[in-house]
Every structure is written in C-alpha cells, then in structure tokens.
C-alpha positions as a printed Julia matrix, in Angstrom:
232×3 Matrix{Float64}:
   0.0    0.0     0.0
   2.81   2.41    0.84
   4.49   1.81   -2.5
   1.23   2.27   -4.39
   0.51   5.5    -2.5
   3.99   6.86   -3.2
   3.67   5.95   -6.87
   0.31   7.71   -7.06
   1.76  10.88   -5.52
   4.64  10.68   -7.96
   2.32  10.46  -10.96
   0.3   13.42   -9.71
   3.44  15.54   -9.59
   4.56  14.35  -13.03
   1.14  15.3   -14.36
   1.43  18.74  -12.75
   4.85  19.31  -14.32
   3.53  18.14  -17.69
   0.63  20.62  -17.51
   2.96  23.45  -16.46
   5.3   22.57  -19.33
   2.4   22.76  -21.8
   1.32  26.1   -20.3
   4.84  27.48  -20.7
   5.16  26.34  -24.31
   1.66  27.58  -25.15
   2.24  31.0   -23.58
   5.51  31.47  -25.47
   3.8   30.39  -28.7
   1.05  32.97  -28.09
   3.73  35.64  -27.64
   5.26  34.47  -30.93
   1.89  34.92  -32.65
   1.55  38.31  -30.97
   4.96  39.44  -32.25
   5.58  37.17  -35.27
   8.66  39.05  -36.48
  10.46  39.07  -33.12
  13.38  36.71  -32.55
  13.15  33.83  -30.09
  15.19  35.69  -27.43
  12.57  38.45  -27.26
   9.74  35.92  -27.26
  11.27  34.02  -24.33
  12.06  37.26  -22.49
   8.49  38.49  -22.7
   6.71  35.15  -22.4
   8.74  33.72  -19.53
   8.7   37.04  -17.66
   4.91  37.19  -17.48
   4.68  33.44  -16.94
   7.0   33.66  -13.94
   4.89  36.48  -12.46
   1.71  34.45  -13.05
   3.21  31.34  -11.46
   4.37  33.33   -8.41
   0.86  34.73   -7.96
  -0.74  31.31   -8.42
   1.58  29.76   -5.83
   0.47  32.43   -3.34
  -3.21  31.75   -4.05
  -3.0   28.1    -3.01
  -2.63  28.82    0.72
  -5.76  31.04    0.99
  -7.67  28.48   -1.12
  -6.71  25.71    1.31
  -7.77  27.83    4.28
 -11.07  28.65    2.64
 -12.04  25.13    1.59
 -10.16  22.86    3.99
  -9.59  25.18    6.98
  -5.9   24.32    6.96
  -2.73  25.38    5.16
   0.01  22.71    5.47
   3.68  23.71    5.55
   4.4   21.81    2.35
   2.04  21.36   -0.58
   3.31  19.57   -3.68
   1.25  21.76   -6.03
   2.51  24.99   -4.45
   6.1   23.75   -4.54
   5.86  22.56   -8.17
   4.31  25.83   -9.33
   7.12  27.63   -7.47
   9.67  25.5    -9.29
   8.25  26.59  -12.64
   8.17  30.19  -11.46
  11.9   29.79  -10.84
  12.6   28.09  -14.17
  10.68  30.62  -16.27
  12.07  33.5   -14.19
  15.66  32.39  -14.78
  15.0   31.96  -18.52
  13.53  35.47  -18.57
  16.62  36.93  -16.87
  19.13  35.15  -19.12
  17.26  36.1   -22.29
  16.73  39.7   -21.12
  20.45  40.1   -20.5
  21.23  38.56  -23.9
  18.73  40.86  -25.6
  19.63  44.15  -23.93
  23.4   43.91  -23.65
  26.28  43.22  -25.94
  28.57  41.76  -23.3
  28.47  44.68  -20.87
  26.01  43.55  -18.19
  27.11  46.22  -15.7
  25.4   48.95  -17.73
  22.03  47.41  -16.84
  22.54  48.11  -13.13
  25.28  50.73  -12.68
  26.59  53.88  -14.32
  30.19  55.14  -14.31
  30.92  57.96  -11.88
  31.56  61.4   -13.33
  35.28  61.21  -12.52
  35.55  57.81  -14.14
  36.54  55.92  -10.97
  33.95  53.4    -9.89
  30.2   53.13  -10.38
  26.94  54.43   -8.94
  23.56  52.74   -8.97
  21.65  53.42  -12.15
  18.6   55.32  -10.88
  16.7   55.73  -14.12
  13.36  53.86  -14.29
  15.13  51.18  -16.3
  18.02  50.98  -13.85
  15.72  50.74  -10.82
  13.66  48.08  -12.58
  16.79  46.08  -13.42
  18.21  46.33   -9.89
  14.93  45.23   -8.32
  14.84  42.43  -10.85
  18.34  41.4    -9.8
  17.32  41.18   -6.13
  14.19  39.26   -7.16
  16.35  36.84   -9.15
  18.53  36.08   -6.1
  15.4   35.32   -4.05
  13.93  33.29   -6.9
  17.06  31.14   -7.19
  17.15  30.66   -3.4
  13.53  29.46   -3.38
  14.21  27.22   -6.37
  17.22  25.63   -4.67
  15.25  24.74   -1.5
  12.18  23.46   -3.36
  12.99  19.79   -2.76
  12.5   17.06   -0.15
  16.14  17.18    0.98
  15.89  20.88    1.91
  12.55  20.3     3.61
  14.12  17.62    5.81
  17.33  19.6     6.32
  15.7   22.85    7.47
  12.72  21.19    9.17
   9.19  22.56    8.86
   9.39  25.98   10.53
  12.74  27.12    9.13
  11.84  25.88    5.64
   8.51  27.72    5.83
  10.31  30.89    7.0
  12.52  30.8     3.9
   9.53  30.1     1.68
   7.83  33.26    2.98
  10.37  35.28    0.98
   7.94  34.5    -1.81
   5.87  37.49   -0.64
   8.84  39.85   -0.99
   9.61  38.24   -4.34
   6.08  38.96   -5.58
   6.32  42.61   -4.49
   9.7   43.1    -6.22
   8.55  41.41   -9.42
   5.39  43.53   -9.57
   7.38  46.76   -9.12
   9.96  45.57  -11.68
   7.18  44.79  -14.14
   5.29  48.06  -13.68
   8.44  50.18  -14.02
   9.47  48.38  -17.18
   5.97  48.75  -18.6
   6.17  52.5   -18.05
   9.42  53.25  -19.85
   8.98  50.61  -22.57
   5.4   51.69  -23.35
   4.1   48.15  -23.03
   0.76  47.35  -24.67
  -2.46  47.69  -22.64
  -3.11  43.95  -22.61
   0.03  43.31  -20.57
  -0.73  46.2   -18.22
  -4.27  44.85  -17.71
  -2.91  41.37  -17.0
  -0.56  42.8   -14.37
  -3.38  44.76  -12.7
  -5.64  41.69  -12.61
  -2.9   39.53  -11.08
  -2.16  42.19   -8.44
  -5.82  42.65   -7.47
  -6.48  38.91   -7.29
  -3.39  38.37   -5.15
  -4.23  41.2    -2.74
  -7.82  39.97   -2.3
  -6.7   36.38   -1.77
  -4.1   37.37    0.83
  -6.66  39.55    2.64
  -9.06  36.59    2.79
  -6.23  34.28    3.89
  -5.14  36.57    6.74
  -8.76  37.0     7.88
  -9.37  33.24    7.87
  -6.13  32.57    9.73
  -6.94  35.12   12.44
 -10.49  33.81   12.76
  -9.33  30.2    13.15
  -6.57  31.23   15.56
  -9.04  33.14   17.74
 -11.52  30.25   17.69
  -8.84  27.7    18.57
  -7.76  29.7    21.61
 -11.27  30.64   22.69
 -12.69  27.12   22.54
 -10.64  25.61   25.44
 -11.63  28.57   27.65
 -15.34  28.11   26.98
 -14.96  24.37   27.5
 -13.26  25.0    30.86
 -16.14  27.21   32.06
 -18.66  24.41   31.45
C-alpha cells in the first residue's frame, strides 16, 4: 500500500509538471503569434517574464484556497512547490534572455553607471536601472527558493525554518510587480500586458486579505474554545 501510495503521488506531480510545461510552451507560442517578427530571445524574455509572475501569484493563491475550503494550510504542498519550481525556471530563462537581448557583453550597464570622474560606479537610478536592480534582487530570491524546493531541503531545514525561507515569496512577488510596472512605463508596453498585471495584483491582494482574515479567525476560535470548555 505504501508503495502504491507513493507511486500515485509521484504520478500526480509528473502530471502537474507536464501541464505546467504545456502552459509554458503555449504562452511562449502565443507571444510568438503576438509578435511574429520578433526573434526567439525576445519571445522568451516576454513570455517567460509574465509566466513567472503568473506562477508566483498562483503559488500564493494556493494557501488562501486551502484555508477557505479545507480550513488548513500545510507547511508543504506539492502543487505549491511545483508551481514555485516553474516560477523559478521561467524566471531564470527570462533573466538570461533579457540580458542577452539588452546587452552586448556589458552587463554592468544594466545596473550601474560610471561615476563622473571615471573611478567606480553608482547605482543606475533611471526607471530602467531601478527596474533592473529590483529584478536582480528578485532573481537572487527566486534562485534561493528554487534551490530549497525539494524534499532534501525540507528535511534539512525542518518545517518551521523551511517555511520561513519560503515566505520570501511574498517579498519576491512585491519586487517582481514593481519591476514589471516600471518596465511597462518606460517601454510603453501594450495595454493587454498592463491589464494582465493589474488583474494579477488585485487577485493576489484579495486572496491574501481573505487568507489573513481566515487565519486570524481560526486562531481566535482555537484559543477561545478551550476557555469556553473549561467554564462548562
């Protein structure tokens, strides 16, 4: 029975990864149809960037959904972890392709500008520079979360410490949203992408509000119930 159960869980995860793979390929193909004359680097930059944002948001919707329908939010959920893995994969592809598209070997110019005297660098504080620097910080967090998204890390860090590291996902979402909005402003991105970003932000904020409310309600009930039971 144990082997059959483990095999079943394994197939569920394989199915999830297969679906996420199809979603990634389909989204990039849609971007190709949207910009048929763009090269594949641009298609992957745009497609994987918005896919990564969407996957991050979706991974943060799973917890509130569990609280709403099952009244519990376990430390580890395979679906949340697998979606996070694909957020990391598509995010890293986006970063690599963006660097390849926007630079010709001089990556520093994306983040820094030479000082007036010529000695050293300052942070690039243009909208593009701020967007790139926030994207760089988001990439570090994304890679960290990707590295610990496995059973070995879950056992190594135990439940609470692993969950603490996973909560950097909230900071990641904030940085990626700011990065996206800033880039949309100076690149004059089409309205459809701006609308998608707004929808994702609103849905995430509403879901987190519901999740916090449910958590506080359940916490208060759990601590109030023993007291009422003691009085009787």
